N, C-alpha and C positions, 0 to 999 in steps of 0.2 A: 334553567334553559333546557328544552326539549330536544328530542332527536328523531330524525326520519327514519322508517323502518319500511323495507320492501315487502309485500303482501300481495293479496289477491282479492277481488271483490268476492261476496258470499251470497248474492242475491239472484245471481240467475248462472245458469250453465256455463258461461261464456267466461267467468271468473277473470275478468280482465285485470291486469295487473293495476296496482295501486301503490303508492307511497303514503304513509300514514304518519303524522307527527305525534308522539307521546311526550306529554308534558305532566309531570307530577303523578305519574302513574295512571294517567287516563289518556284515551284517544282524542285529540282536539282538532286535527286538521287532516283533509284528504285531497290529493293530487294523483293525476294519472302517471304512471310508471313508463317512461320512455325507454327504459332498459329491458322491459318485458318482450321476449322474442315473438311472442304471439300477437299481443295487442298492441303493441309499439307506441305507447302513448294515447292509446284511445280508451276513453271510459265514457259511460253514459250519465245522465242525472242521477239515477238510483245509486250507482257506485260511489258519485261523491257524496251522497246523503247517508253512507253506510253506517256512520256513528250512530244514527238513530237505532238501527237494529243492536248495537253493542249495549246501549243504555236504555233498555224499555222499563216501563212501569211493571209492577208487580214481578220483579225479578225473583225468582227462585234462589233461596241461598242454604236450605236445610230439606231433608227428606220429610215428607208429610203423609200422614195417614188421615182418611176420612173416618169420621166417627160420627154417625147420624148425620147431621146437614153441615158439620164443621170439619175443618181440618186442623190437626194439632201437630206440631213438630215431634219427629221421633229420631233416634241415632241411625246411622248407616247400619250398624250391627243387628239391630231389631228390624229396620226395613228389609233387608237381604233375607235374613233368618225367616220372617213371617211370609214373605213373597215366595221363597223357595218351599216353605212347607205347604203352602196353599197350592202351588204348582204341583208339588208331589202328590197331593191328595187327589187332585183333580185328575192328573194323569193316570193314577193307581185306579180311579174309579171308572173313568170314562174313556180312557186310552188316550192316544196322541191327536187324534181328530178333534179333540176339544180345545186345541192350542193354535194361536195365530200370531205370527210377528209381524208388525207394520211399521215400516222405515226404509232407511238406507237410499233414499233418492234426493236427500237434502242437497241443494244446489252448492252449499258450502262445504260439503263433506260426505264422503262415501265411505270412509274407512270402517265406520261401525258397522256397514252393511256386511262385511265379512265376518265380524264376531256374531252379530245378531242371526243370521242366516246359519252359521255353524252351530250356534246355540240352539236354534229350533230343531236342526237336522239331528243333533244328538239328543234331544229329547223325543225323537221319533217321528215329528210332524213336518209335513211340506207346505204347509199353508203360509206362504210368505206373500205379503200383500204390498204394494208399492205405487208410486206416481208413474212407473214404467206400465203397469198393468191399467192404470187409469187412461192413458194416453195412447199407447203402442201396441195393444194386444193384437189387433187385426193386422198392423203393419209389420210387426216384427214375426208373426204367425205366417204371413205369406213370404217374408224372406226366407224363414225355415224351411219351407215346402219347395221354393225356388232354387236357394243356395244351399240348402242342406244343413243350415244351423240358425237358429233363431237369433243369436247374438251377433251374426254377420250381417248387421244392417249397412246398408250403403249411403253414403254421402256424397253432395255434389262436388265435383272437381272444378270449382268456380275459377281456379287460376288458369286452368287450361281449356276451358270450354268456351264455345263461341257465342252460346246462348244460354241464359239462365231462366228456368221457368221459377217462378215464385208462386206455387199451388196452394191456396189457402194458407199463405204464409205472409204475414206483415213484418218483414224483417226489419223495415225501419222502426219498429217499435219492440218487437220481440227479439231482435237480435239473432241467437243461435248461430251465427258463424263469427269468426273473428273480424273486429272491426266492420260490422255489418253495414253500417250506414255509410261509410267511406266506400267500402266494395261495391255497395249497390250503386252508388251514385257514379262511380268510375265505370262501372259496367253500362250503364245506361247513356254515357257520355261518350264512350268509345265507338267510333265509325264502323270498327270492325265487329263489335259484339251487339248483342241485343238482350234487353231485360224485358220478359214476359211476364205479366201478372196474372193470375186467373183468381178472381174474387168477385162476389157479388157486389161488393162497394168500391167506392174509390178511396181504399186505404191510402196511407202514406206511401207505401210501396208502390201501390197501383198508379198514384199520382207521379212518382218519378219514373215509371216504367215507359219503355218505347212502345209497348203494345199491351193493352188490357183487356181481357175478356171479361166482361161483367155478366157473368151467368146467373141465372135464376137460382136462388138458395135451394140446395137440395138435389140440384140435377148434374153433379159432378160425375156420376159415374155413366150417365146419359153422354155427355159431352165426350168423355174419354173412349166410348165405344164408338161414337161417331168419327173421332178422329183417327182412330185406328182403321176404321173402314175406308175413310178417305185415302188414307196413305197407301193401303193396299189396292184400292180400286185405281190409283193412279200411278202404281208401280214405284212409289217412293221407298219401299222397305229396303233394308239391307239384306238382299237374300244370299249373299255369300256368308255372312254372319249367321244368319238363320239356319243354314245348312250345316255349318261347321261347329257352332257352339251352343245350339238349343235342341233340346230334346222335347218331343210332344206337340211341336208346332202345328203338325198336320191335324192333330186333334182339337187345337184351338182355331184356326184359321175360318173353318165354316161358320163360327158365331158372327163374323163380320161381312161375310160375302151375301150381297144382296141387302144389306142393311141400308135402310132409308136414312141416311144421314141428314138430308135437307130437313125433313120432317123432325127428326130429332133436335136439330138446331133450333127450330122454330119453338120447341118445347122449352129448351134452355134460354130462349130470349137473345140468341145470338145471330150476327150477320153471317149468312153461308159463305161470301166471298173472303171475309176476315179470316174466318176459321180455315178456309182451305188454303188462303196463302201461308197461314201459320203451319199447317201441315206440310207444305211444300218445304218450307224451311226447315222443319225437324227432320225431313227427309234428307235435306242437302248438308246441314251443318253437324257438327259435333257438340251435343248439347248436354245439359245436365239438369236436373230439377230438386229444388228445395220444397218438399212438402211439409205442411204443418197441420195443426188442429183444424183448420177449416175443413181439410180433407180427412185427417183420422177421425175427428169427432163431428163430422157431417154425417148426413143420412147416407145409408148403404156404406158405412165405414170400411169394412174389410174388402167389400168388393171394388170400393174406391182404390184402396192400396193396390189390389191385384191387377185391376185395368190400368193403373199407372206403371206398373212394373212391366205388363206385357206391352204398352207404349213406348217405354225405353228399350225393351227387347225388340220389337219390331224395326226400330231405328239404329239398332246395334249400339246403344249407349250405355250398356250395363257392363262393368268390370273392363272398363277401357278409358284410357285418359281423355280427360275433357267431358267425360259423362259421369255416372254414380259408380264409386268404388267402395270397397269395404277398407275404412281406415286402420291403421295398425294401432295395437294397445299394448300395455304391459301385461294386462289379464283381460279375457273377454268379459264384456258386462252381462253377467249372469251365465246361464248354462242352458243347453237345448233340452228342453222338455216337451218331447212328442207325445201327444195325448192318445196316439196309437200304441204306446207302449204302456202294457198293463201296470207296470210299475209307477207310472205317472199318476198321481191323484187327481180327481176333479172334485169340485165343491159339492156338498151333499145335497144340498135344497135345490140348487141351479144348475148342477152338471157341468159347470165351466172348467175349463183347463188353465193351467197356467202359461198362457200363450207368449206373454212377454218374456221369454228367456227365464223361464221359472217362477215369475211374479203373477200372481192371481189380480184379477181386477176387483179393486175396492168398491165397485157399484154393488157387487155381489155380498158384500160383508153383512149388511143389516139382516137380509133375510136368512144368511147362515146362521146368525145368532137367535133370530126370532121364529124360525121354523117348527120349533117343537119337537124336531126329529132327535132320537137318541144319541146321534152323532153330531150334533150342533156344536157350534164353536160356544165356549163357556169362559175361555181366558184369553186376553189379548193384551199383547206388550206393545205399546207404541213408543217409537223412539225419533226424535227430531221430525215429527210429523204432526198436523193439526187436522185430522180427518172432518172435523166439525166445520171446517171452513174451507177445505181443499176438495172435498170428494162430494159428489152428488148426493142430493136427497138428505139434507140436514135433519129434517124432521125424523126420518127413518133411522138416522143414526143416533139421534138423542133417545129414541125409544128403545134401540138395539141396545146400546152401551148401558141403559138402565137395568137390562136384564142379565148382564154379565155377571157371573160368579167373582171374576177378578180382572181389573182393568189397572194396567200399570202405565204409567207416562214419564218417560224422560225428555226434559225440555230445559230451557232456560227461563222460561217465563210461565205464568199460571194462564195458559190458553184456555180456549173454549173447550177444548177436548180433555185438559187436565182437571178441569173443574167438576168433571164426572167420575174421574178415577177414585180407585180405592186407595192408591199409592201414587205419589208424585215424587219423583227423584231429580234433583237439581244437576243440569249439566254445565260444563263450561261452555262459554261461547266459542264460535269459530276464531276469534282473536285472543282467546285464552288457552288454546291448545293447538297440538300438531293435528294437521288434516289436510286432505287432498281430495280432488275429484278426479273421475276419468270420463269426463264428457268432452274432452278435448276435440275429437272429430276434425282433426288435421288431415291434410294428405299432401305429399308422402311421409312427411316429417311426423314423429309422436312427440307430442309435448307433455311436459308435466312438471308440476310446482307442488311443493310441500309447505303450505303455509305454517309459520311458527307461532308460538305465543308471542303477542306483543305487551301484554299487560297481566298482572296476577289475578287470577280468578278468586271470587269469594271462597273463604277456607274450606267449605264442605263441599263445593261443587266438583264434580268429577266430569272426565271424559264419557261420552256414550258408551265408547269400546271398553272402558275400565268398569262400567256398571254391568255389560255383559259378562265381563270377566269374573266379577263377583259373584253373580248369580250361578255362573257354571261351576265355579268352585265350590260353592254352598250346596248345590245339588250333586257334588260327588262325580261331576263329569271330567273333571280334570285330574290325571293321576298324579300323586305326590312327586314334587319336584326336588332332587336330592340338594343338599347344602353346597356341595362341590359345584354342582351346575350353576348355581345362583352366584357363588363366588367367581366362576369363570366369567360370567356375564360383566364383571366389573374391569376384565381386562381387555386383551384384542379381541375384535369382533369374529375374525376367521377361525382362531383358536377356539374361541366359544363356539363357533358353528359345528367345529369337528367333535368336540365333546356332547354337543347336542344330538347330534346325528348318531354317535356311538351308543348313547343313552337310549334314543328312541327305537332302536333296533332291538333292544329287548324288552321293549314296551309296546305291546300289540295295539293298545288302546290310545297311544300318545299320538300317533300320526295323524288322525283325524281332528285332534285338539292342539296340535302345534302352534296355532296362533296364541292360544291361551297360555301355553307354556312359555312361549316368548313373552308375553305380556307380563308374566310372573318373574321372569329373568331380566332380560334386556329392558324391558318395560319399567321395571321397579327401578332400575338406575336413571332411566329417562323421565320418569313419571309420566309416561305416554304409552298406552297399549297400542295406539294408532301408529306411533313411529316404529314401534318394535314390529308391528304386523308388516309395515313397509319393507323394512329389511328382509324380512323372511320371505315377503311375496317377491322381491327382487332376486333373492338368493335361489328361489326356486321357479322362477318364469320360464314358460315353456320355450321350445327351441326357436319358435318364430321370433319371440322377443331377443334371443341372442343374436339372431342373423340381423334383425333391425337395428340392434345396438353397434354392432359391426359396421353397417353401412353409415351409421351416425358418427364413427370416430372412436368408438370403445373397442380395445383390441381383445379378441378372444381369450378365454382362459377360465379356469375354475373360480377366481375371484372376480369375475365380471360382475355378478349382482353387487358384491360389496364395493366395487369401484363406482358403478352407477349410484348406489345409495350416496357415496362421498361426495359425488358431483352434485347431486340433488341437494345435499347439505350446504355444499359451498356455493349454491345460486338461489338465493331467496326469491329471486326475480322470476324463478322458473328456467327451463332449458329444453333442447331438443335431445331425448334420450334413445331415439330411434328413427327409423326411416324405411319406408316400405319400398319394394322394387316394383315399379309400374309394369316391367315386363313380365312380372309373375303374379300379375293382378288375379289371374284365373285359379290359382293355387288355394285361395280360400273357399273354392266350392268343395262341398263335402256330400253331394249327391251321388246316388247309386250309379250314375250315368256318366259322372265327370262333367256334365254339362248343365245350363241352365235348364230346369224343370218347368216347361211353360204351362204345362196342364195340371190344375188342381183340382181333382175330381169332385170335391165338396162343394166347390163354387161353379161347377160347369153348368148346371141347370139355371142358376141365377142369371150367370152371365149371359147364356144363350137366349133365355126369355126376356132380357131387358129391351124394351121396345118404346118408341115414342107414344103408341096409344096407352100403354099400360101407365107409363110415368105421367102423361098428361092427366088421368083420372087420379093417380096417388097423390099428385102434388096439388090437387085443387084443395083450397084452404077450408078448413072447418069453420063455419060462420061464427061458432061460439070462441074460437082462437084464430082469427084471421090473419095475424102476423107472425113473423117466425123471430124468435129471440136468439140472439147469439151471446149465450151466457158464458162470457170470460174475455171480454176485450182487453187487448194488450194496449199499454199507454206508458208514458213516462212516470205515470202518478202511482202505480201499483206493482208490488214485488211480491207475489204469491201472498203470503200471511205473515211476512218477516218484518215488515215495518209497520209496527203497531201504533205508534205516537203520531196523531194526525198533523203535527205540526211541522212534519217533513214536507206537507203538501199545503202549507198555509198560504191562502190566496190562490189556490188553484182549483179549479171544477174537477175534482179527482174522481168522484163517484157519482155519476150520472146516469140518466135513462135517455140515450140517444135516438133520436127519431128524425126521419126526412121531414124537410119542410112541406112537402106535399100532405103527408100523412097528418102531420100536426094541424095544419089549415083544415083539413077535412074533418078533423075530430074536435075542431075548435079549441086546439091547446096552444099555448104560448111559452116561448123559451122561459125557463126559470122556474116555472110553477110546479107543484108537487102533483105527481101522477101515481096512480096505481097500476102495477103490472101483475096480471093473473095468468096462470097456466093451470094445467090439470094437477099439478102438485101443490100449488099455493100460491101465495100474493105476497107483494110487498111495496113499499112506498119509496119514491126517490124523486129528485130534481130533474126536470125535463131539460135536456139540451137539444135543440134544433140545429141540424148540421146539414150542409149540402153534401157532406161526403157519405152520407148514409143512403142506401137505396130505399126506395118506397117499399113498404112491405116487410121491412126488418126493423128490429130494435136491438140496440146493442148496450150491455151492462157488464162493466168490468169486474173481474174475480179479485178475490183478497181483501174485500171488505166486510162489513157487520162485525168488525172486532171489537172487543170490549177493552176499553182503555180509560183510566181513572173512573172506573164505575159506569161509564157512559158507552152506549154502542154507536160505533162510527161507521157510518156508510151502510149500503144495503148488501145483505148476504145473498148473493144471487143463487146459492144452492138450496136456499129454501124453495126456489122457483124451479128446480130440477127433480125428476123423478129416477129413481135407481131403476125402474122399470124400461124407461126410454132409453135402450142401450142395443148396441150391437149384438148379433149372436155369440160374439167372443168376449162381450162384457164391457166393451168401451161405450161410456155414456155419449148421448148424441148431443152434446152440449151446443153444437153449433146449428141445431135445428129442433127448437123446442116451441111449439106453437103457443101463441099468447095472446092476448089483448091488453090494451092501454087505455085508460080512461082517467079523467080528472079525480084527484083524490077527494 
């Protein structure tokens, strides 16, 4: 007879609470967890199918080394020794710019990022690449300029807002907020609130919305400028807020004065009166916005984010209840990496900064390997990531990874990326290890759940965090840990902590490597570097966390971190461990003026020059590629690259090329036939789906397919159709605006 265990989903950043039945040492059934305080019994189809993630084909169970075209099993000792030796040789000969780490963004766990980034920095490199750099470089960079820190990214306060804008966000499919479908439906049905969708197509969210602005693909920036101009023209701005809370508004305001909003809306394909009425509502209600990849990865990505922040600013909706606020955290997601600081690296070939709180954009990595420059990348450590399916321009990645001197991949499965590696190291799955994520994004409460192992891992599989620790120790980066400290780790935690601090005071090199010391002491007792890292994180959490924990009911004191840790251990369903103070929302600002900095000089010329005439010309389709591909459709049937067995979608049309009926008829195409999609980067074939929800001129293909399962390729890998060169100046790939054509295969 089996037993039910509380845990969380690992397939998207919402990590909804689940209960999983374990029978005979295997996961067998899944149901939503009604006790989870954040998801409250909510789970989507993906989470209920998560067992398919736990038991993939091609599961890795031993370290592998590629010799010629074959992989052969080797011991952990040999793998770590050889990898460390090759790293030392490359670093000694070429310097730290030859090394990059890619990982840390898995929706099932972020603990390994703390060890991976610390290992990278200890080796002298700053080249950290992650999914944050893939999606959010422009958006986080704008927050860094306006709020003073890139990691202080605002979220919508939908519980207190009177109007929610879903801008480029199909929350009914991509979720990205707790209980997304429930919340969106309640919002739309509430007579005192409004749900507004800004999306070229009639997405599932747009279909549920009270107002839908079906703008022309690629015209987001023009629409935003027109809306700000209309608000100012009609006196609907929050003048008091602008005077008291905003610096530099006088430099920004002239961009919108005299702007021809009517002509702009014609280019956007929208009715003037509909947009005017929406602007009136924005000026009269406290509203919030949930932007997503339709905006971030759309044409003019960074300018889109900037103008959206200015729209929030002009209406007084930033850092205020019901608007967009910075959520509380245990620790910030990343660190502020202002490229104006000469100590902050840029990529060598492309000159791109780590704009997403220290993370570089993956679109740049292939050319950083193949540039031929002396400081090019030569070694890449990939952990819990599959860049050959997750990142743009698969062909470029294949060529680049083939040129590396050293490619090491940590994963649970022989992924497409692992097949190109020199060494493949087997990881424990997210249900075989301790792990947690930091994407909660709730307000004002701070939520956290540390998932625990539910089943035993294969004997040789290790946590990704443990793998980083093995490398750090072999590389000589961790000071020798005395036996008495290891012995103290077997006893009471606070007493151990005192001994650890006393020892570290006499070890100048120990402070930066304390997570690895914790892994070697507490982690050895718990068989988990990640769990030891969490304890250390809570014990050293910043003052802001301590204040938030007190508001959540934890009494202050020197043992606060240990008590919060105990509470996390006592609540496998997760719990509220902190609470922000809405009255102090402005204290997150770290700008020189202490106010919102509205003027960003690097974007001033582009923002001022944006005009209906120029946009009408630039949006004219290329006859060779007359359609716009949205490369990355969110559905119930895709989960990044984490669900590899196609049986989880048996009977579903999971990976299709979606087209409008008008376009299909004009091209003589019919639903279900095989079509070829071509872009400047490449071409691929897939099954045509004709849908009324698709706007004429658009093509939608989901991400997360083209996976090899049982020796067969399942679905179309949309990243063969995307080019790393089709990106924003800060590196965000423009996946939601890829010119293409479609024809019968």
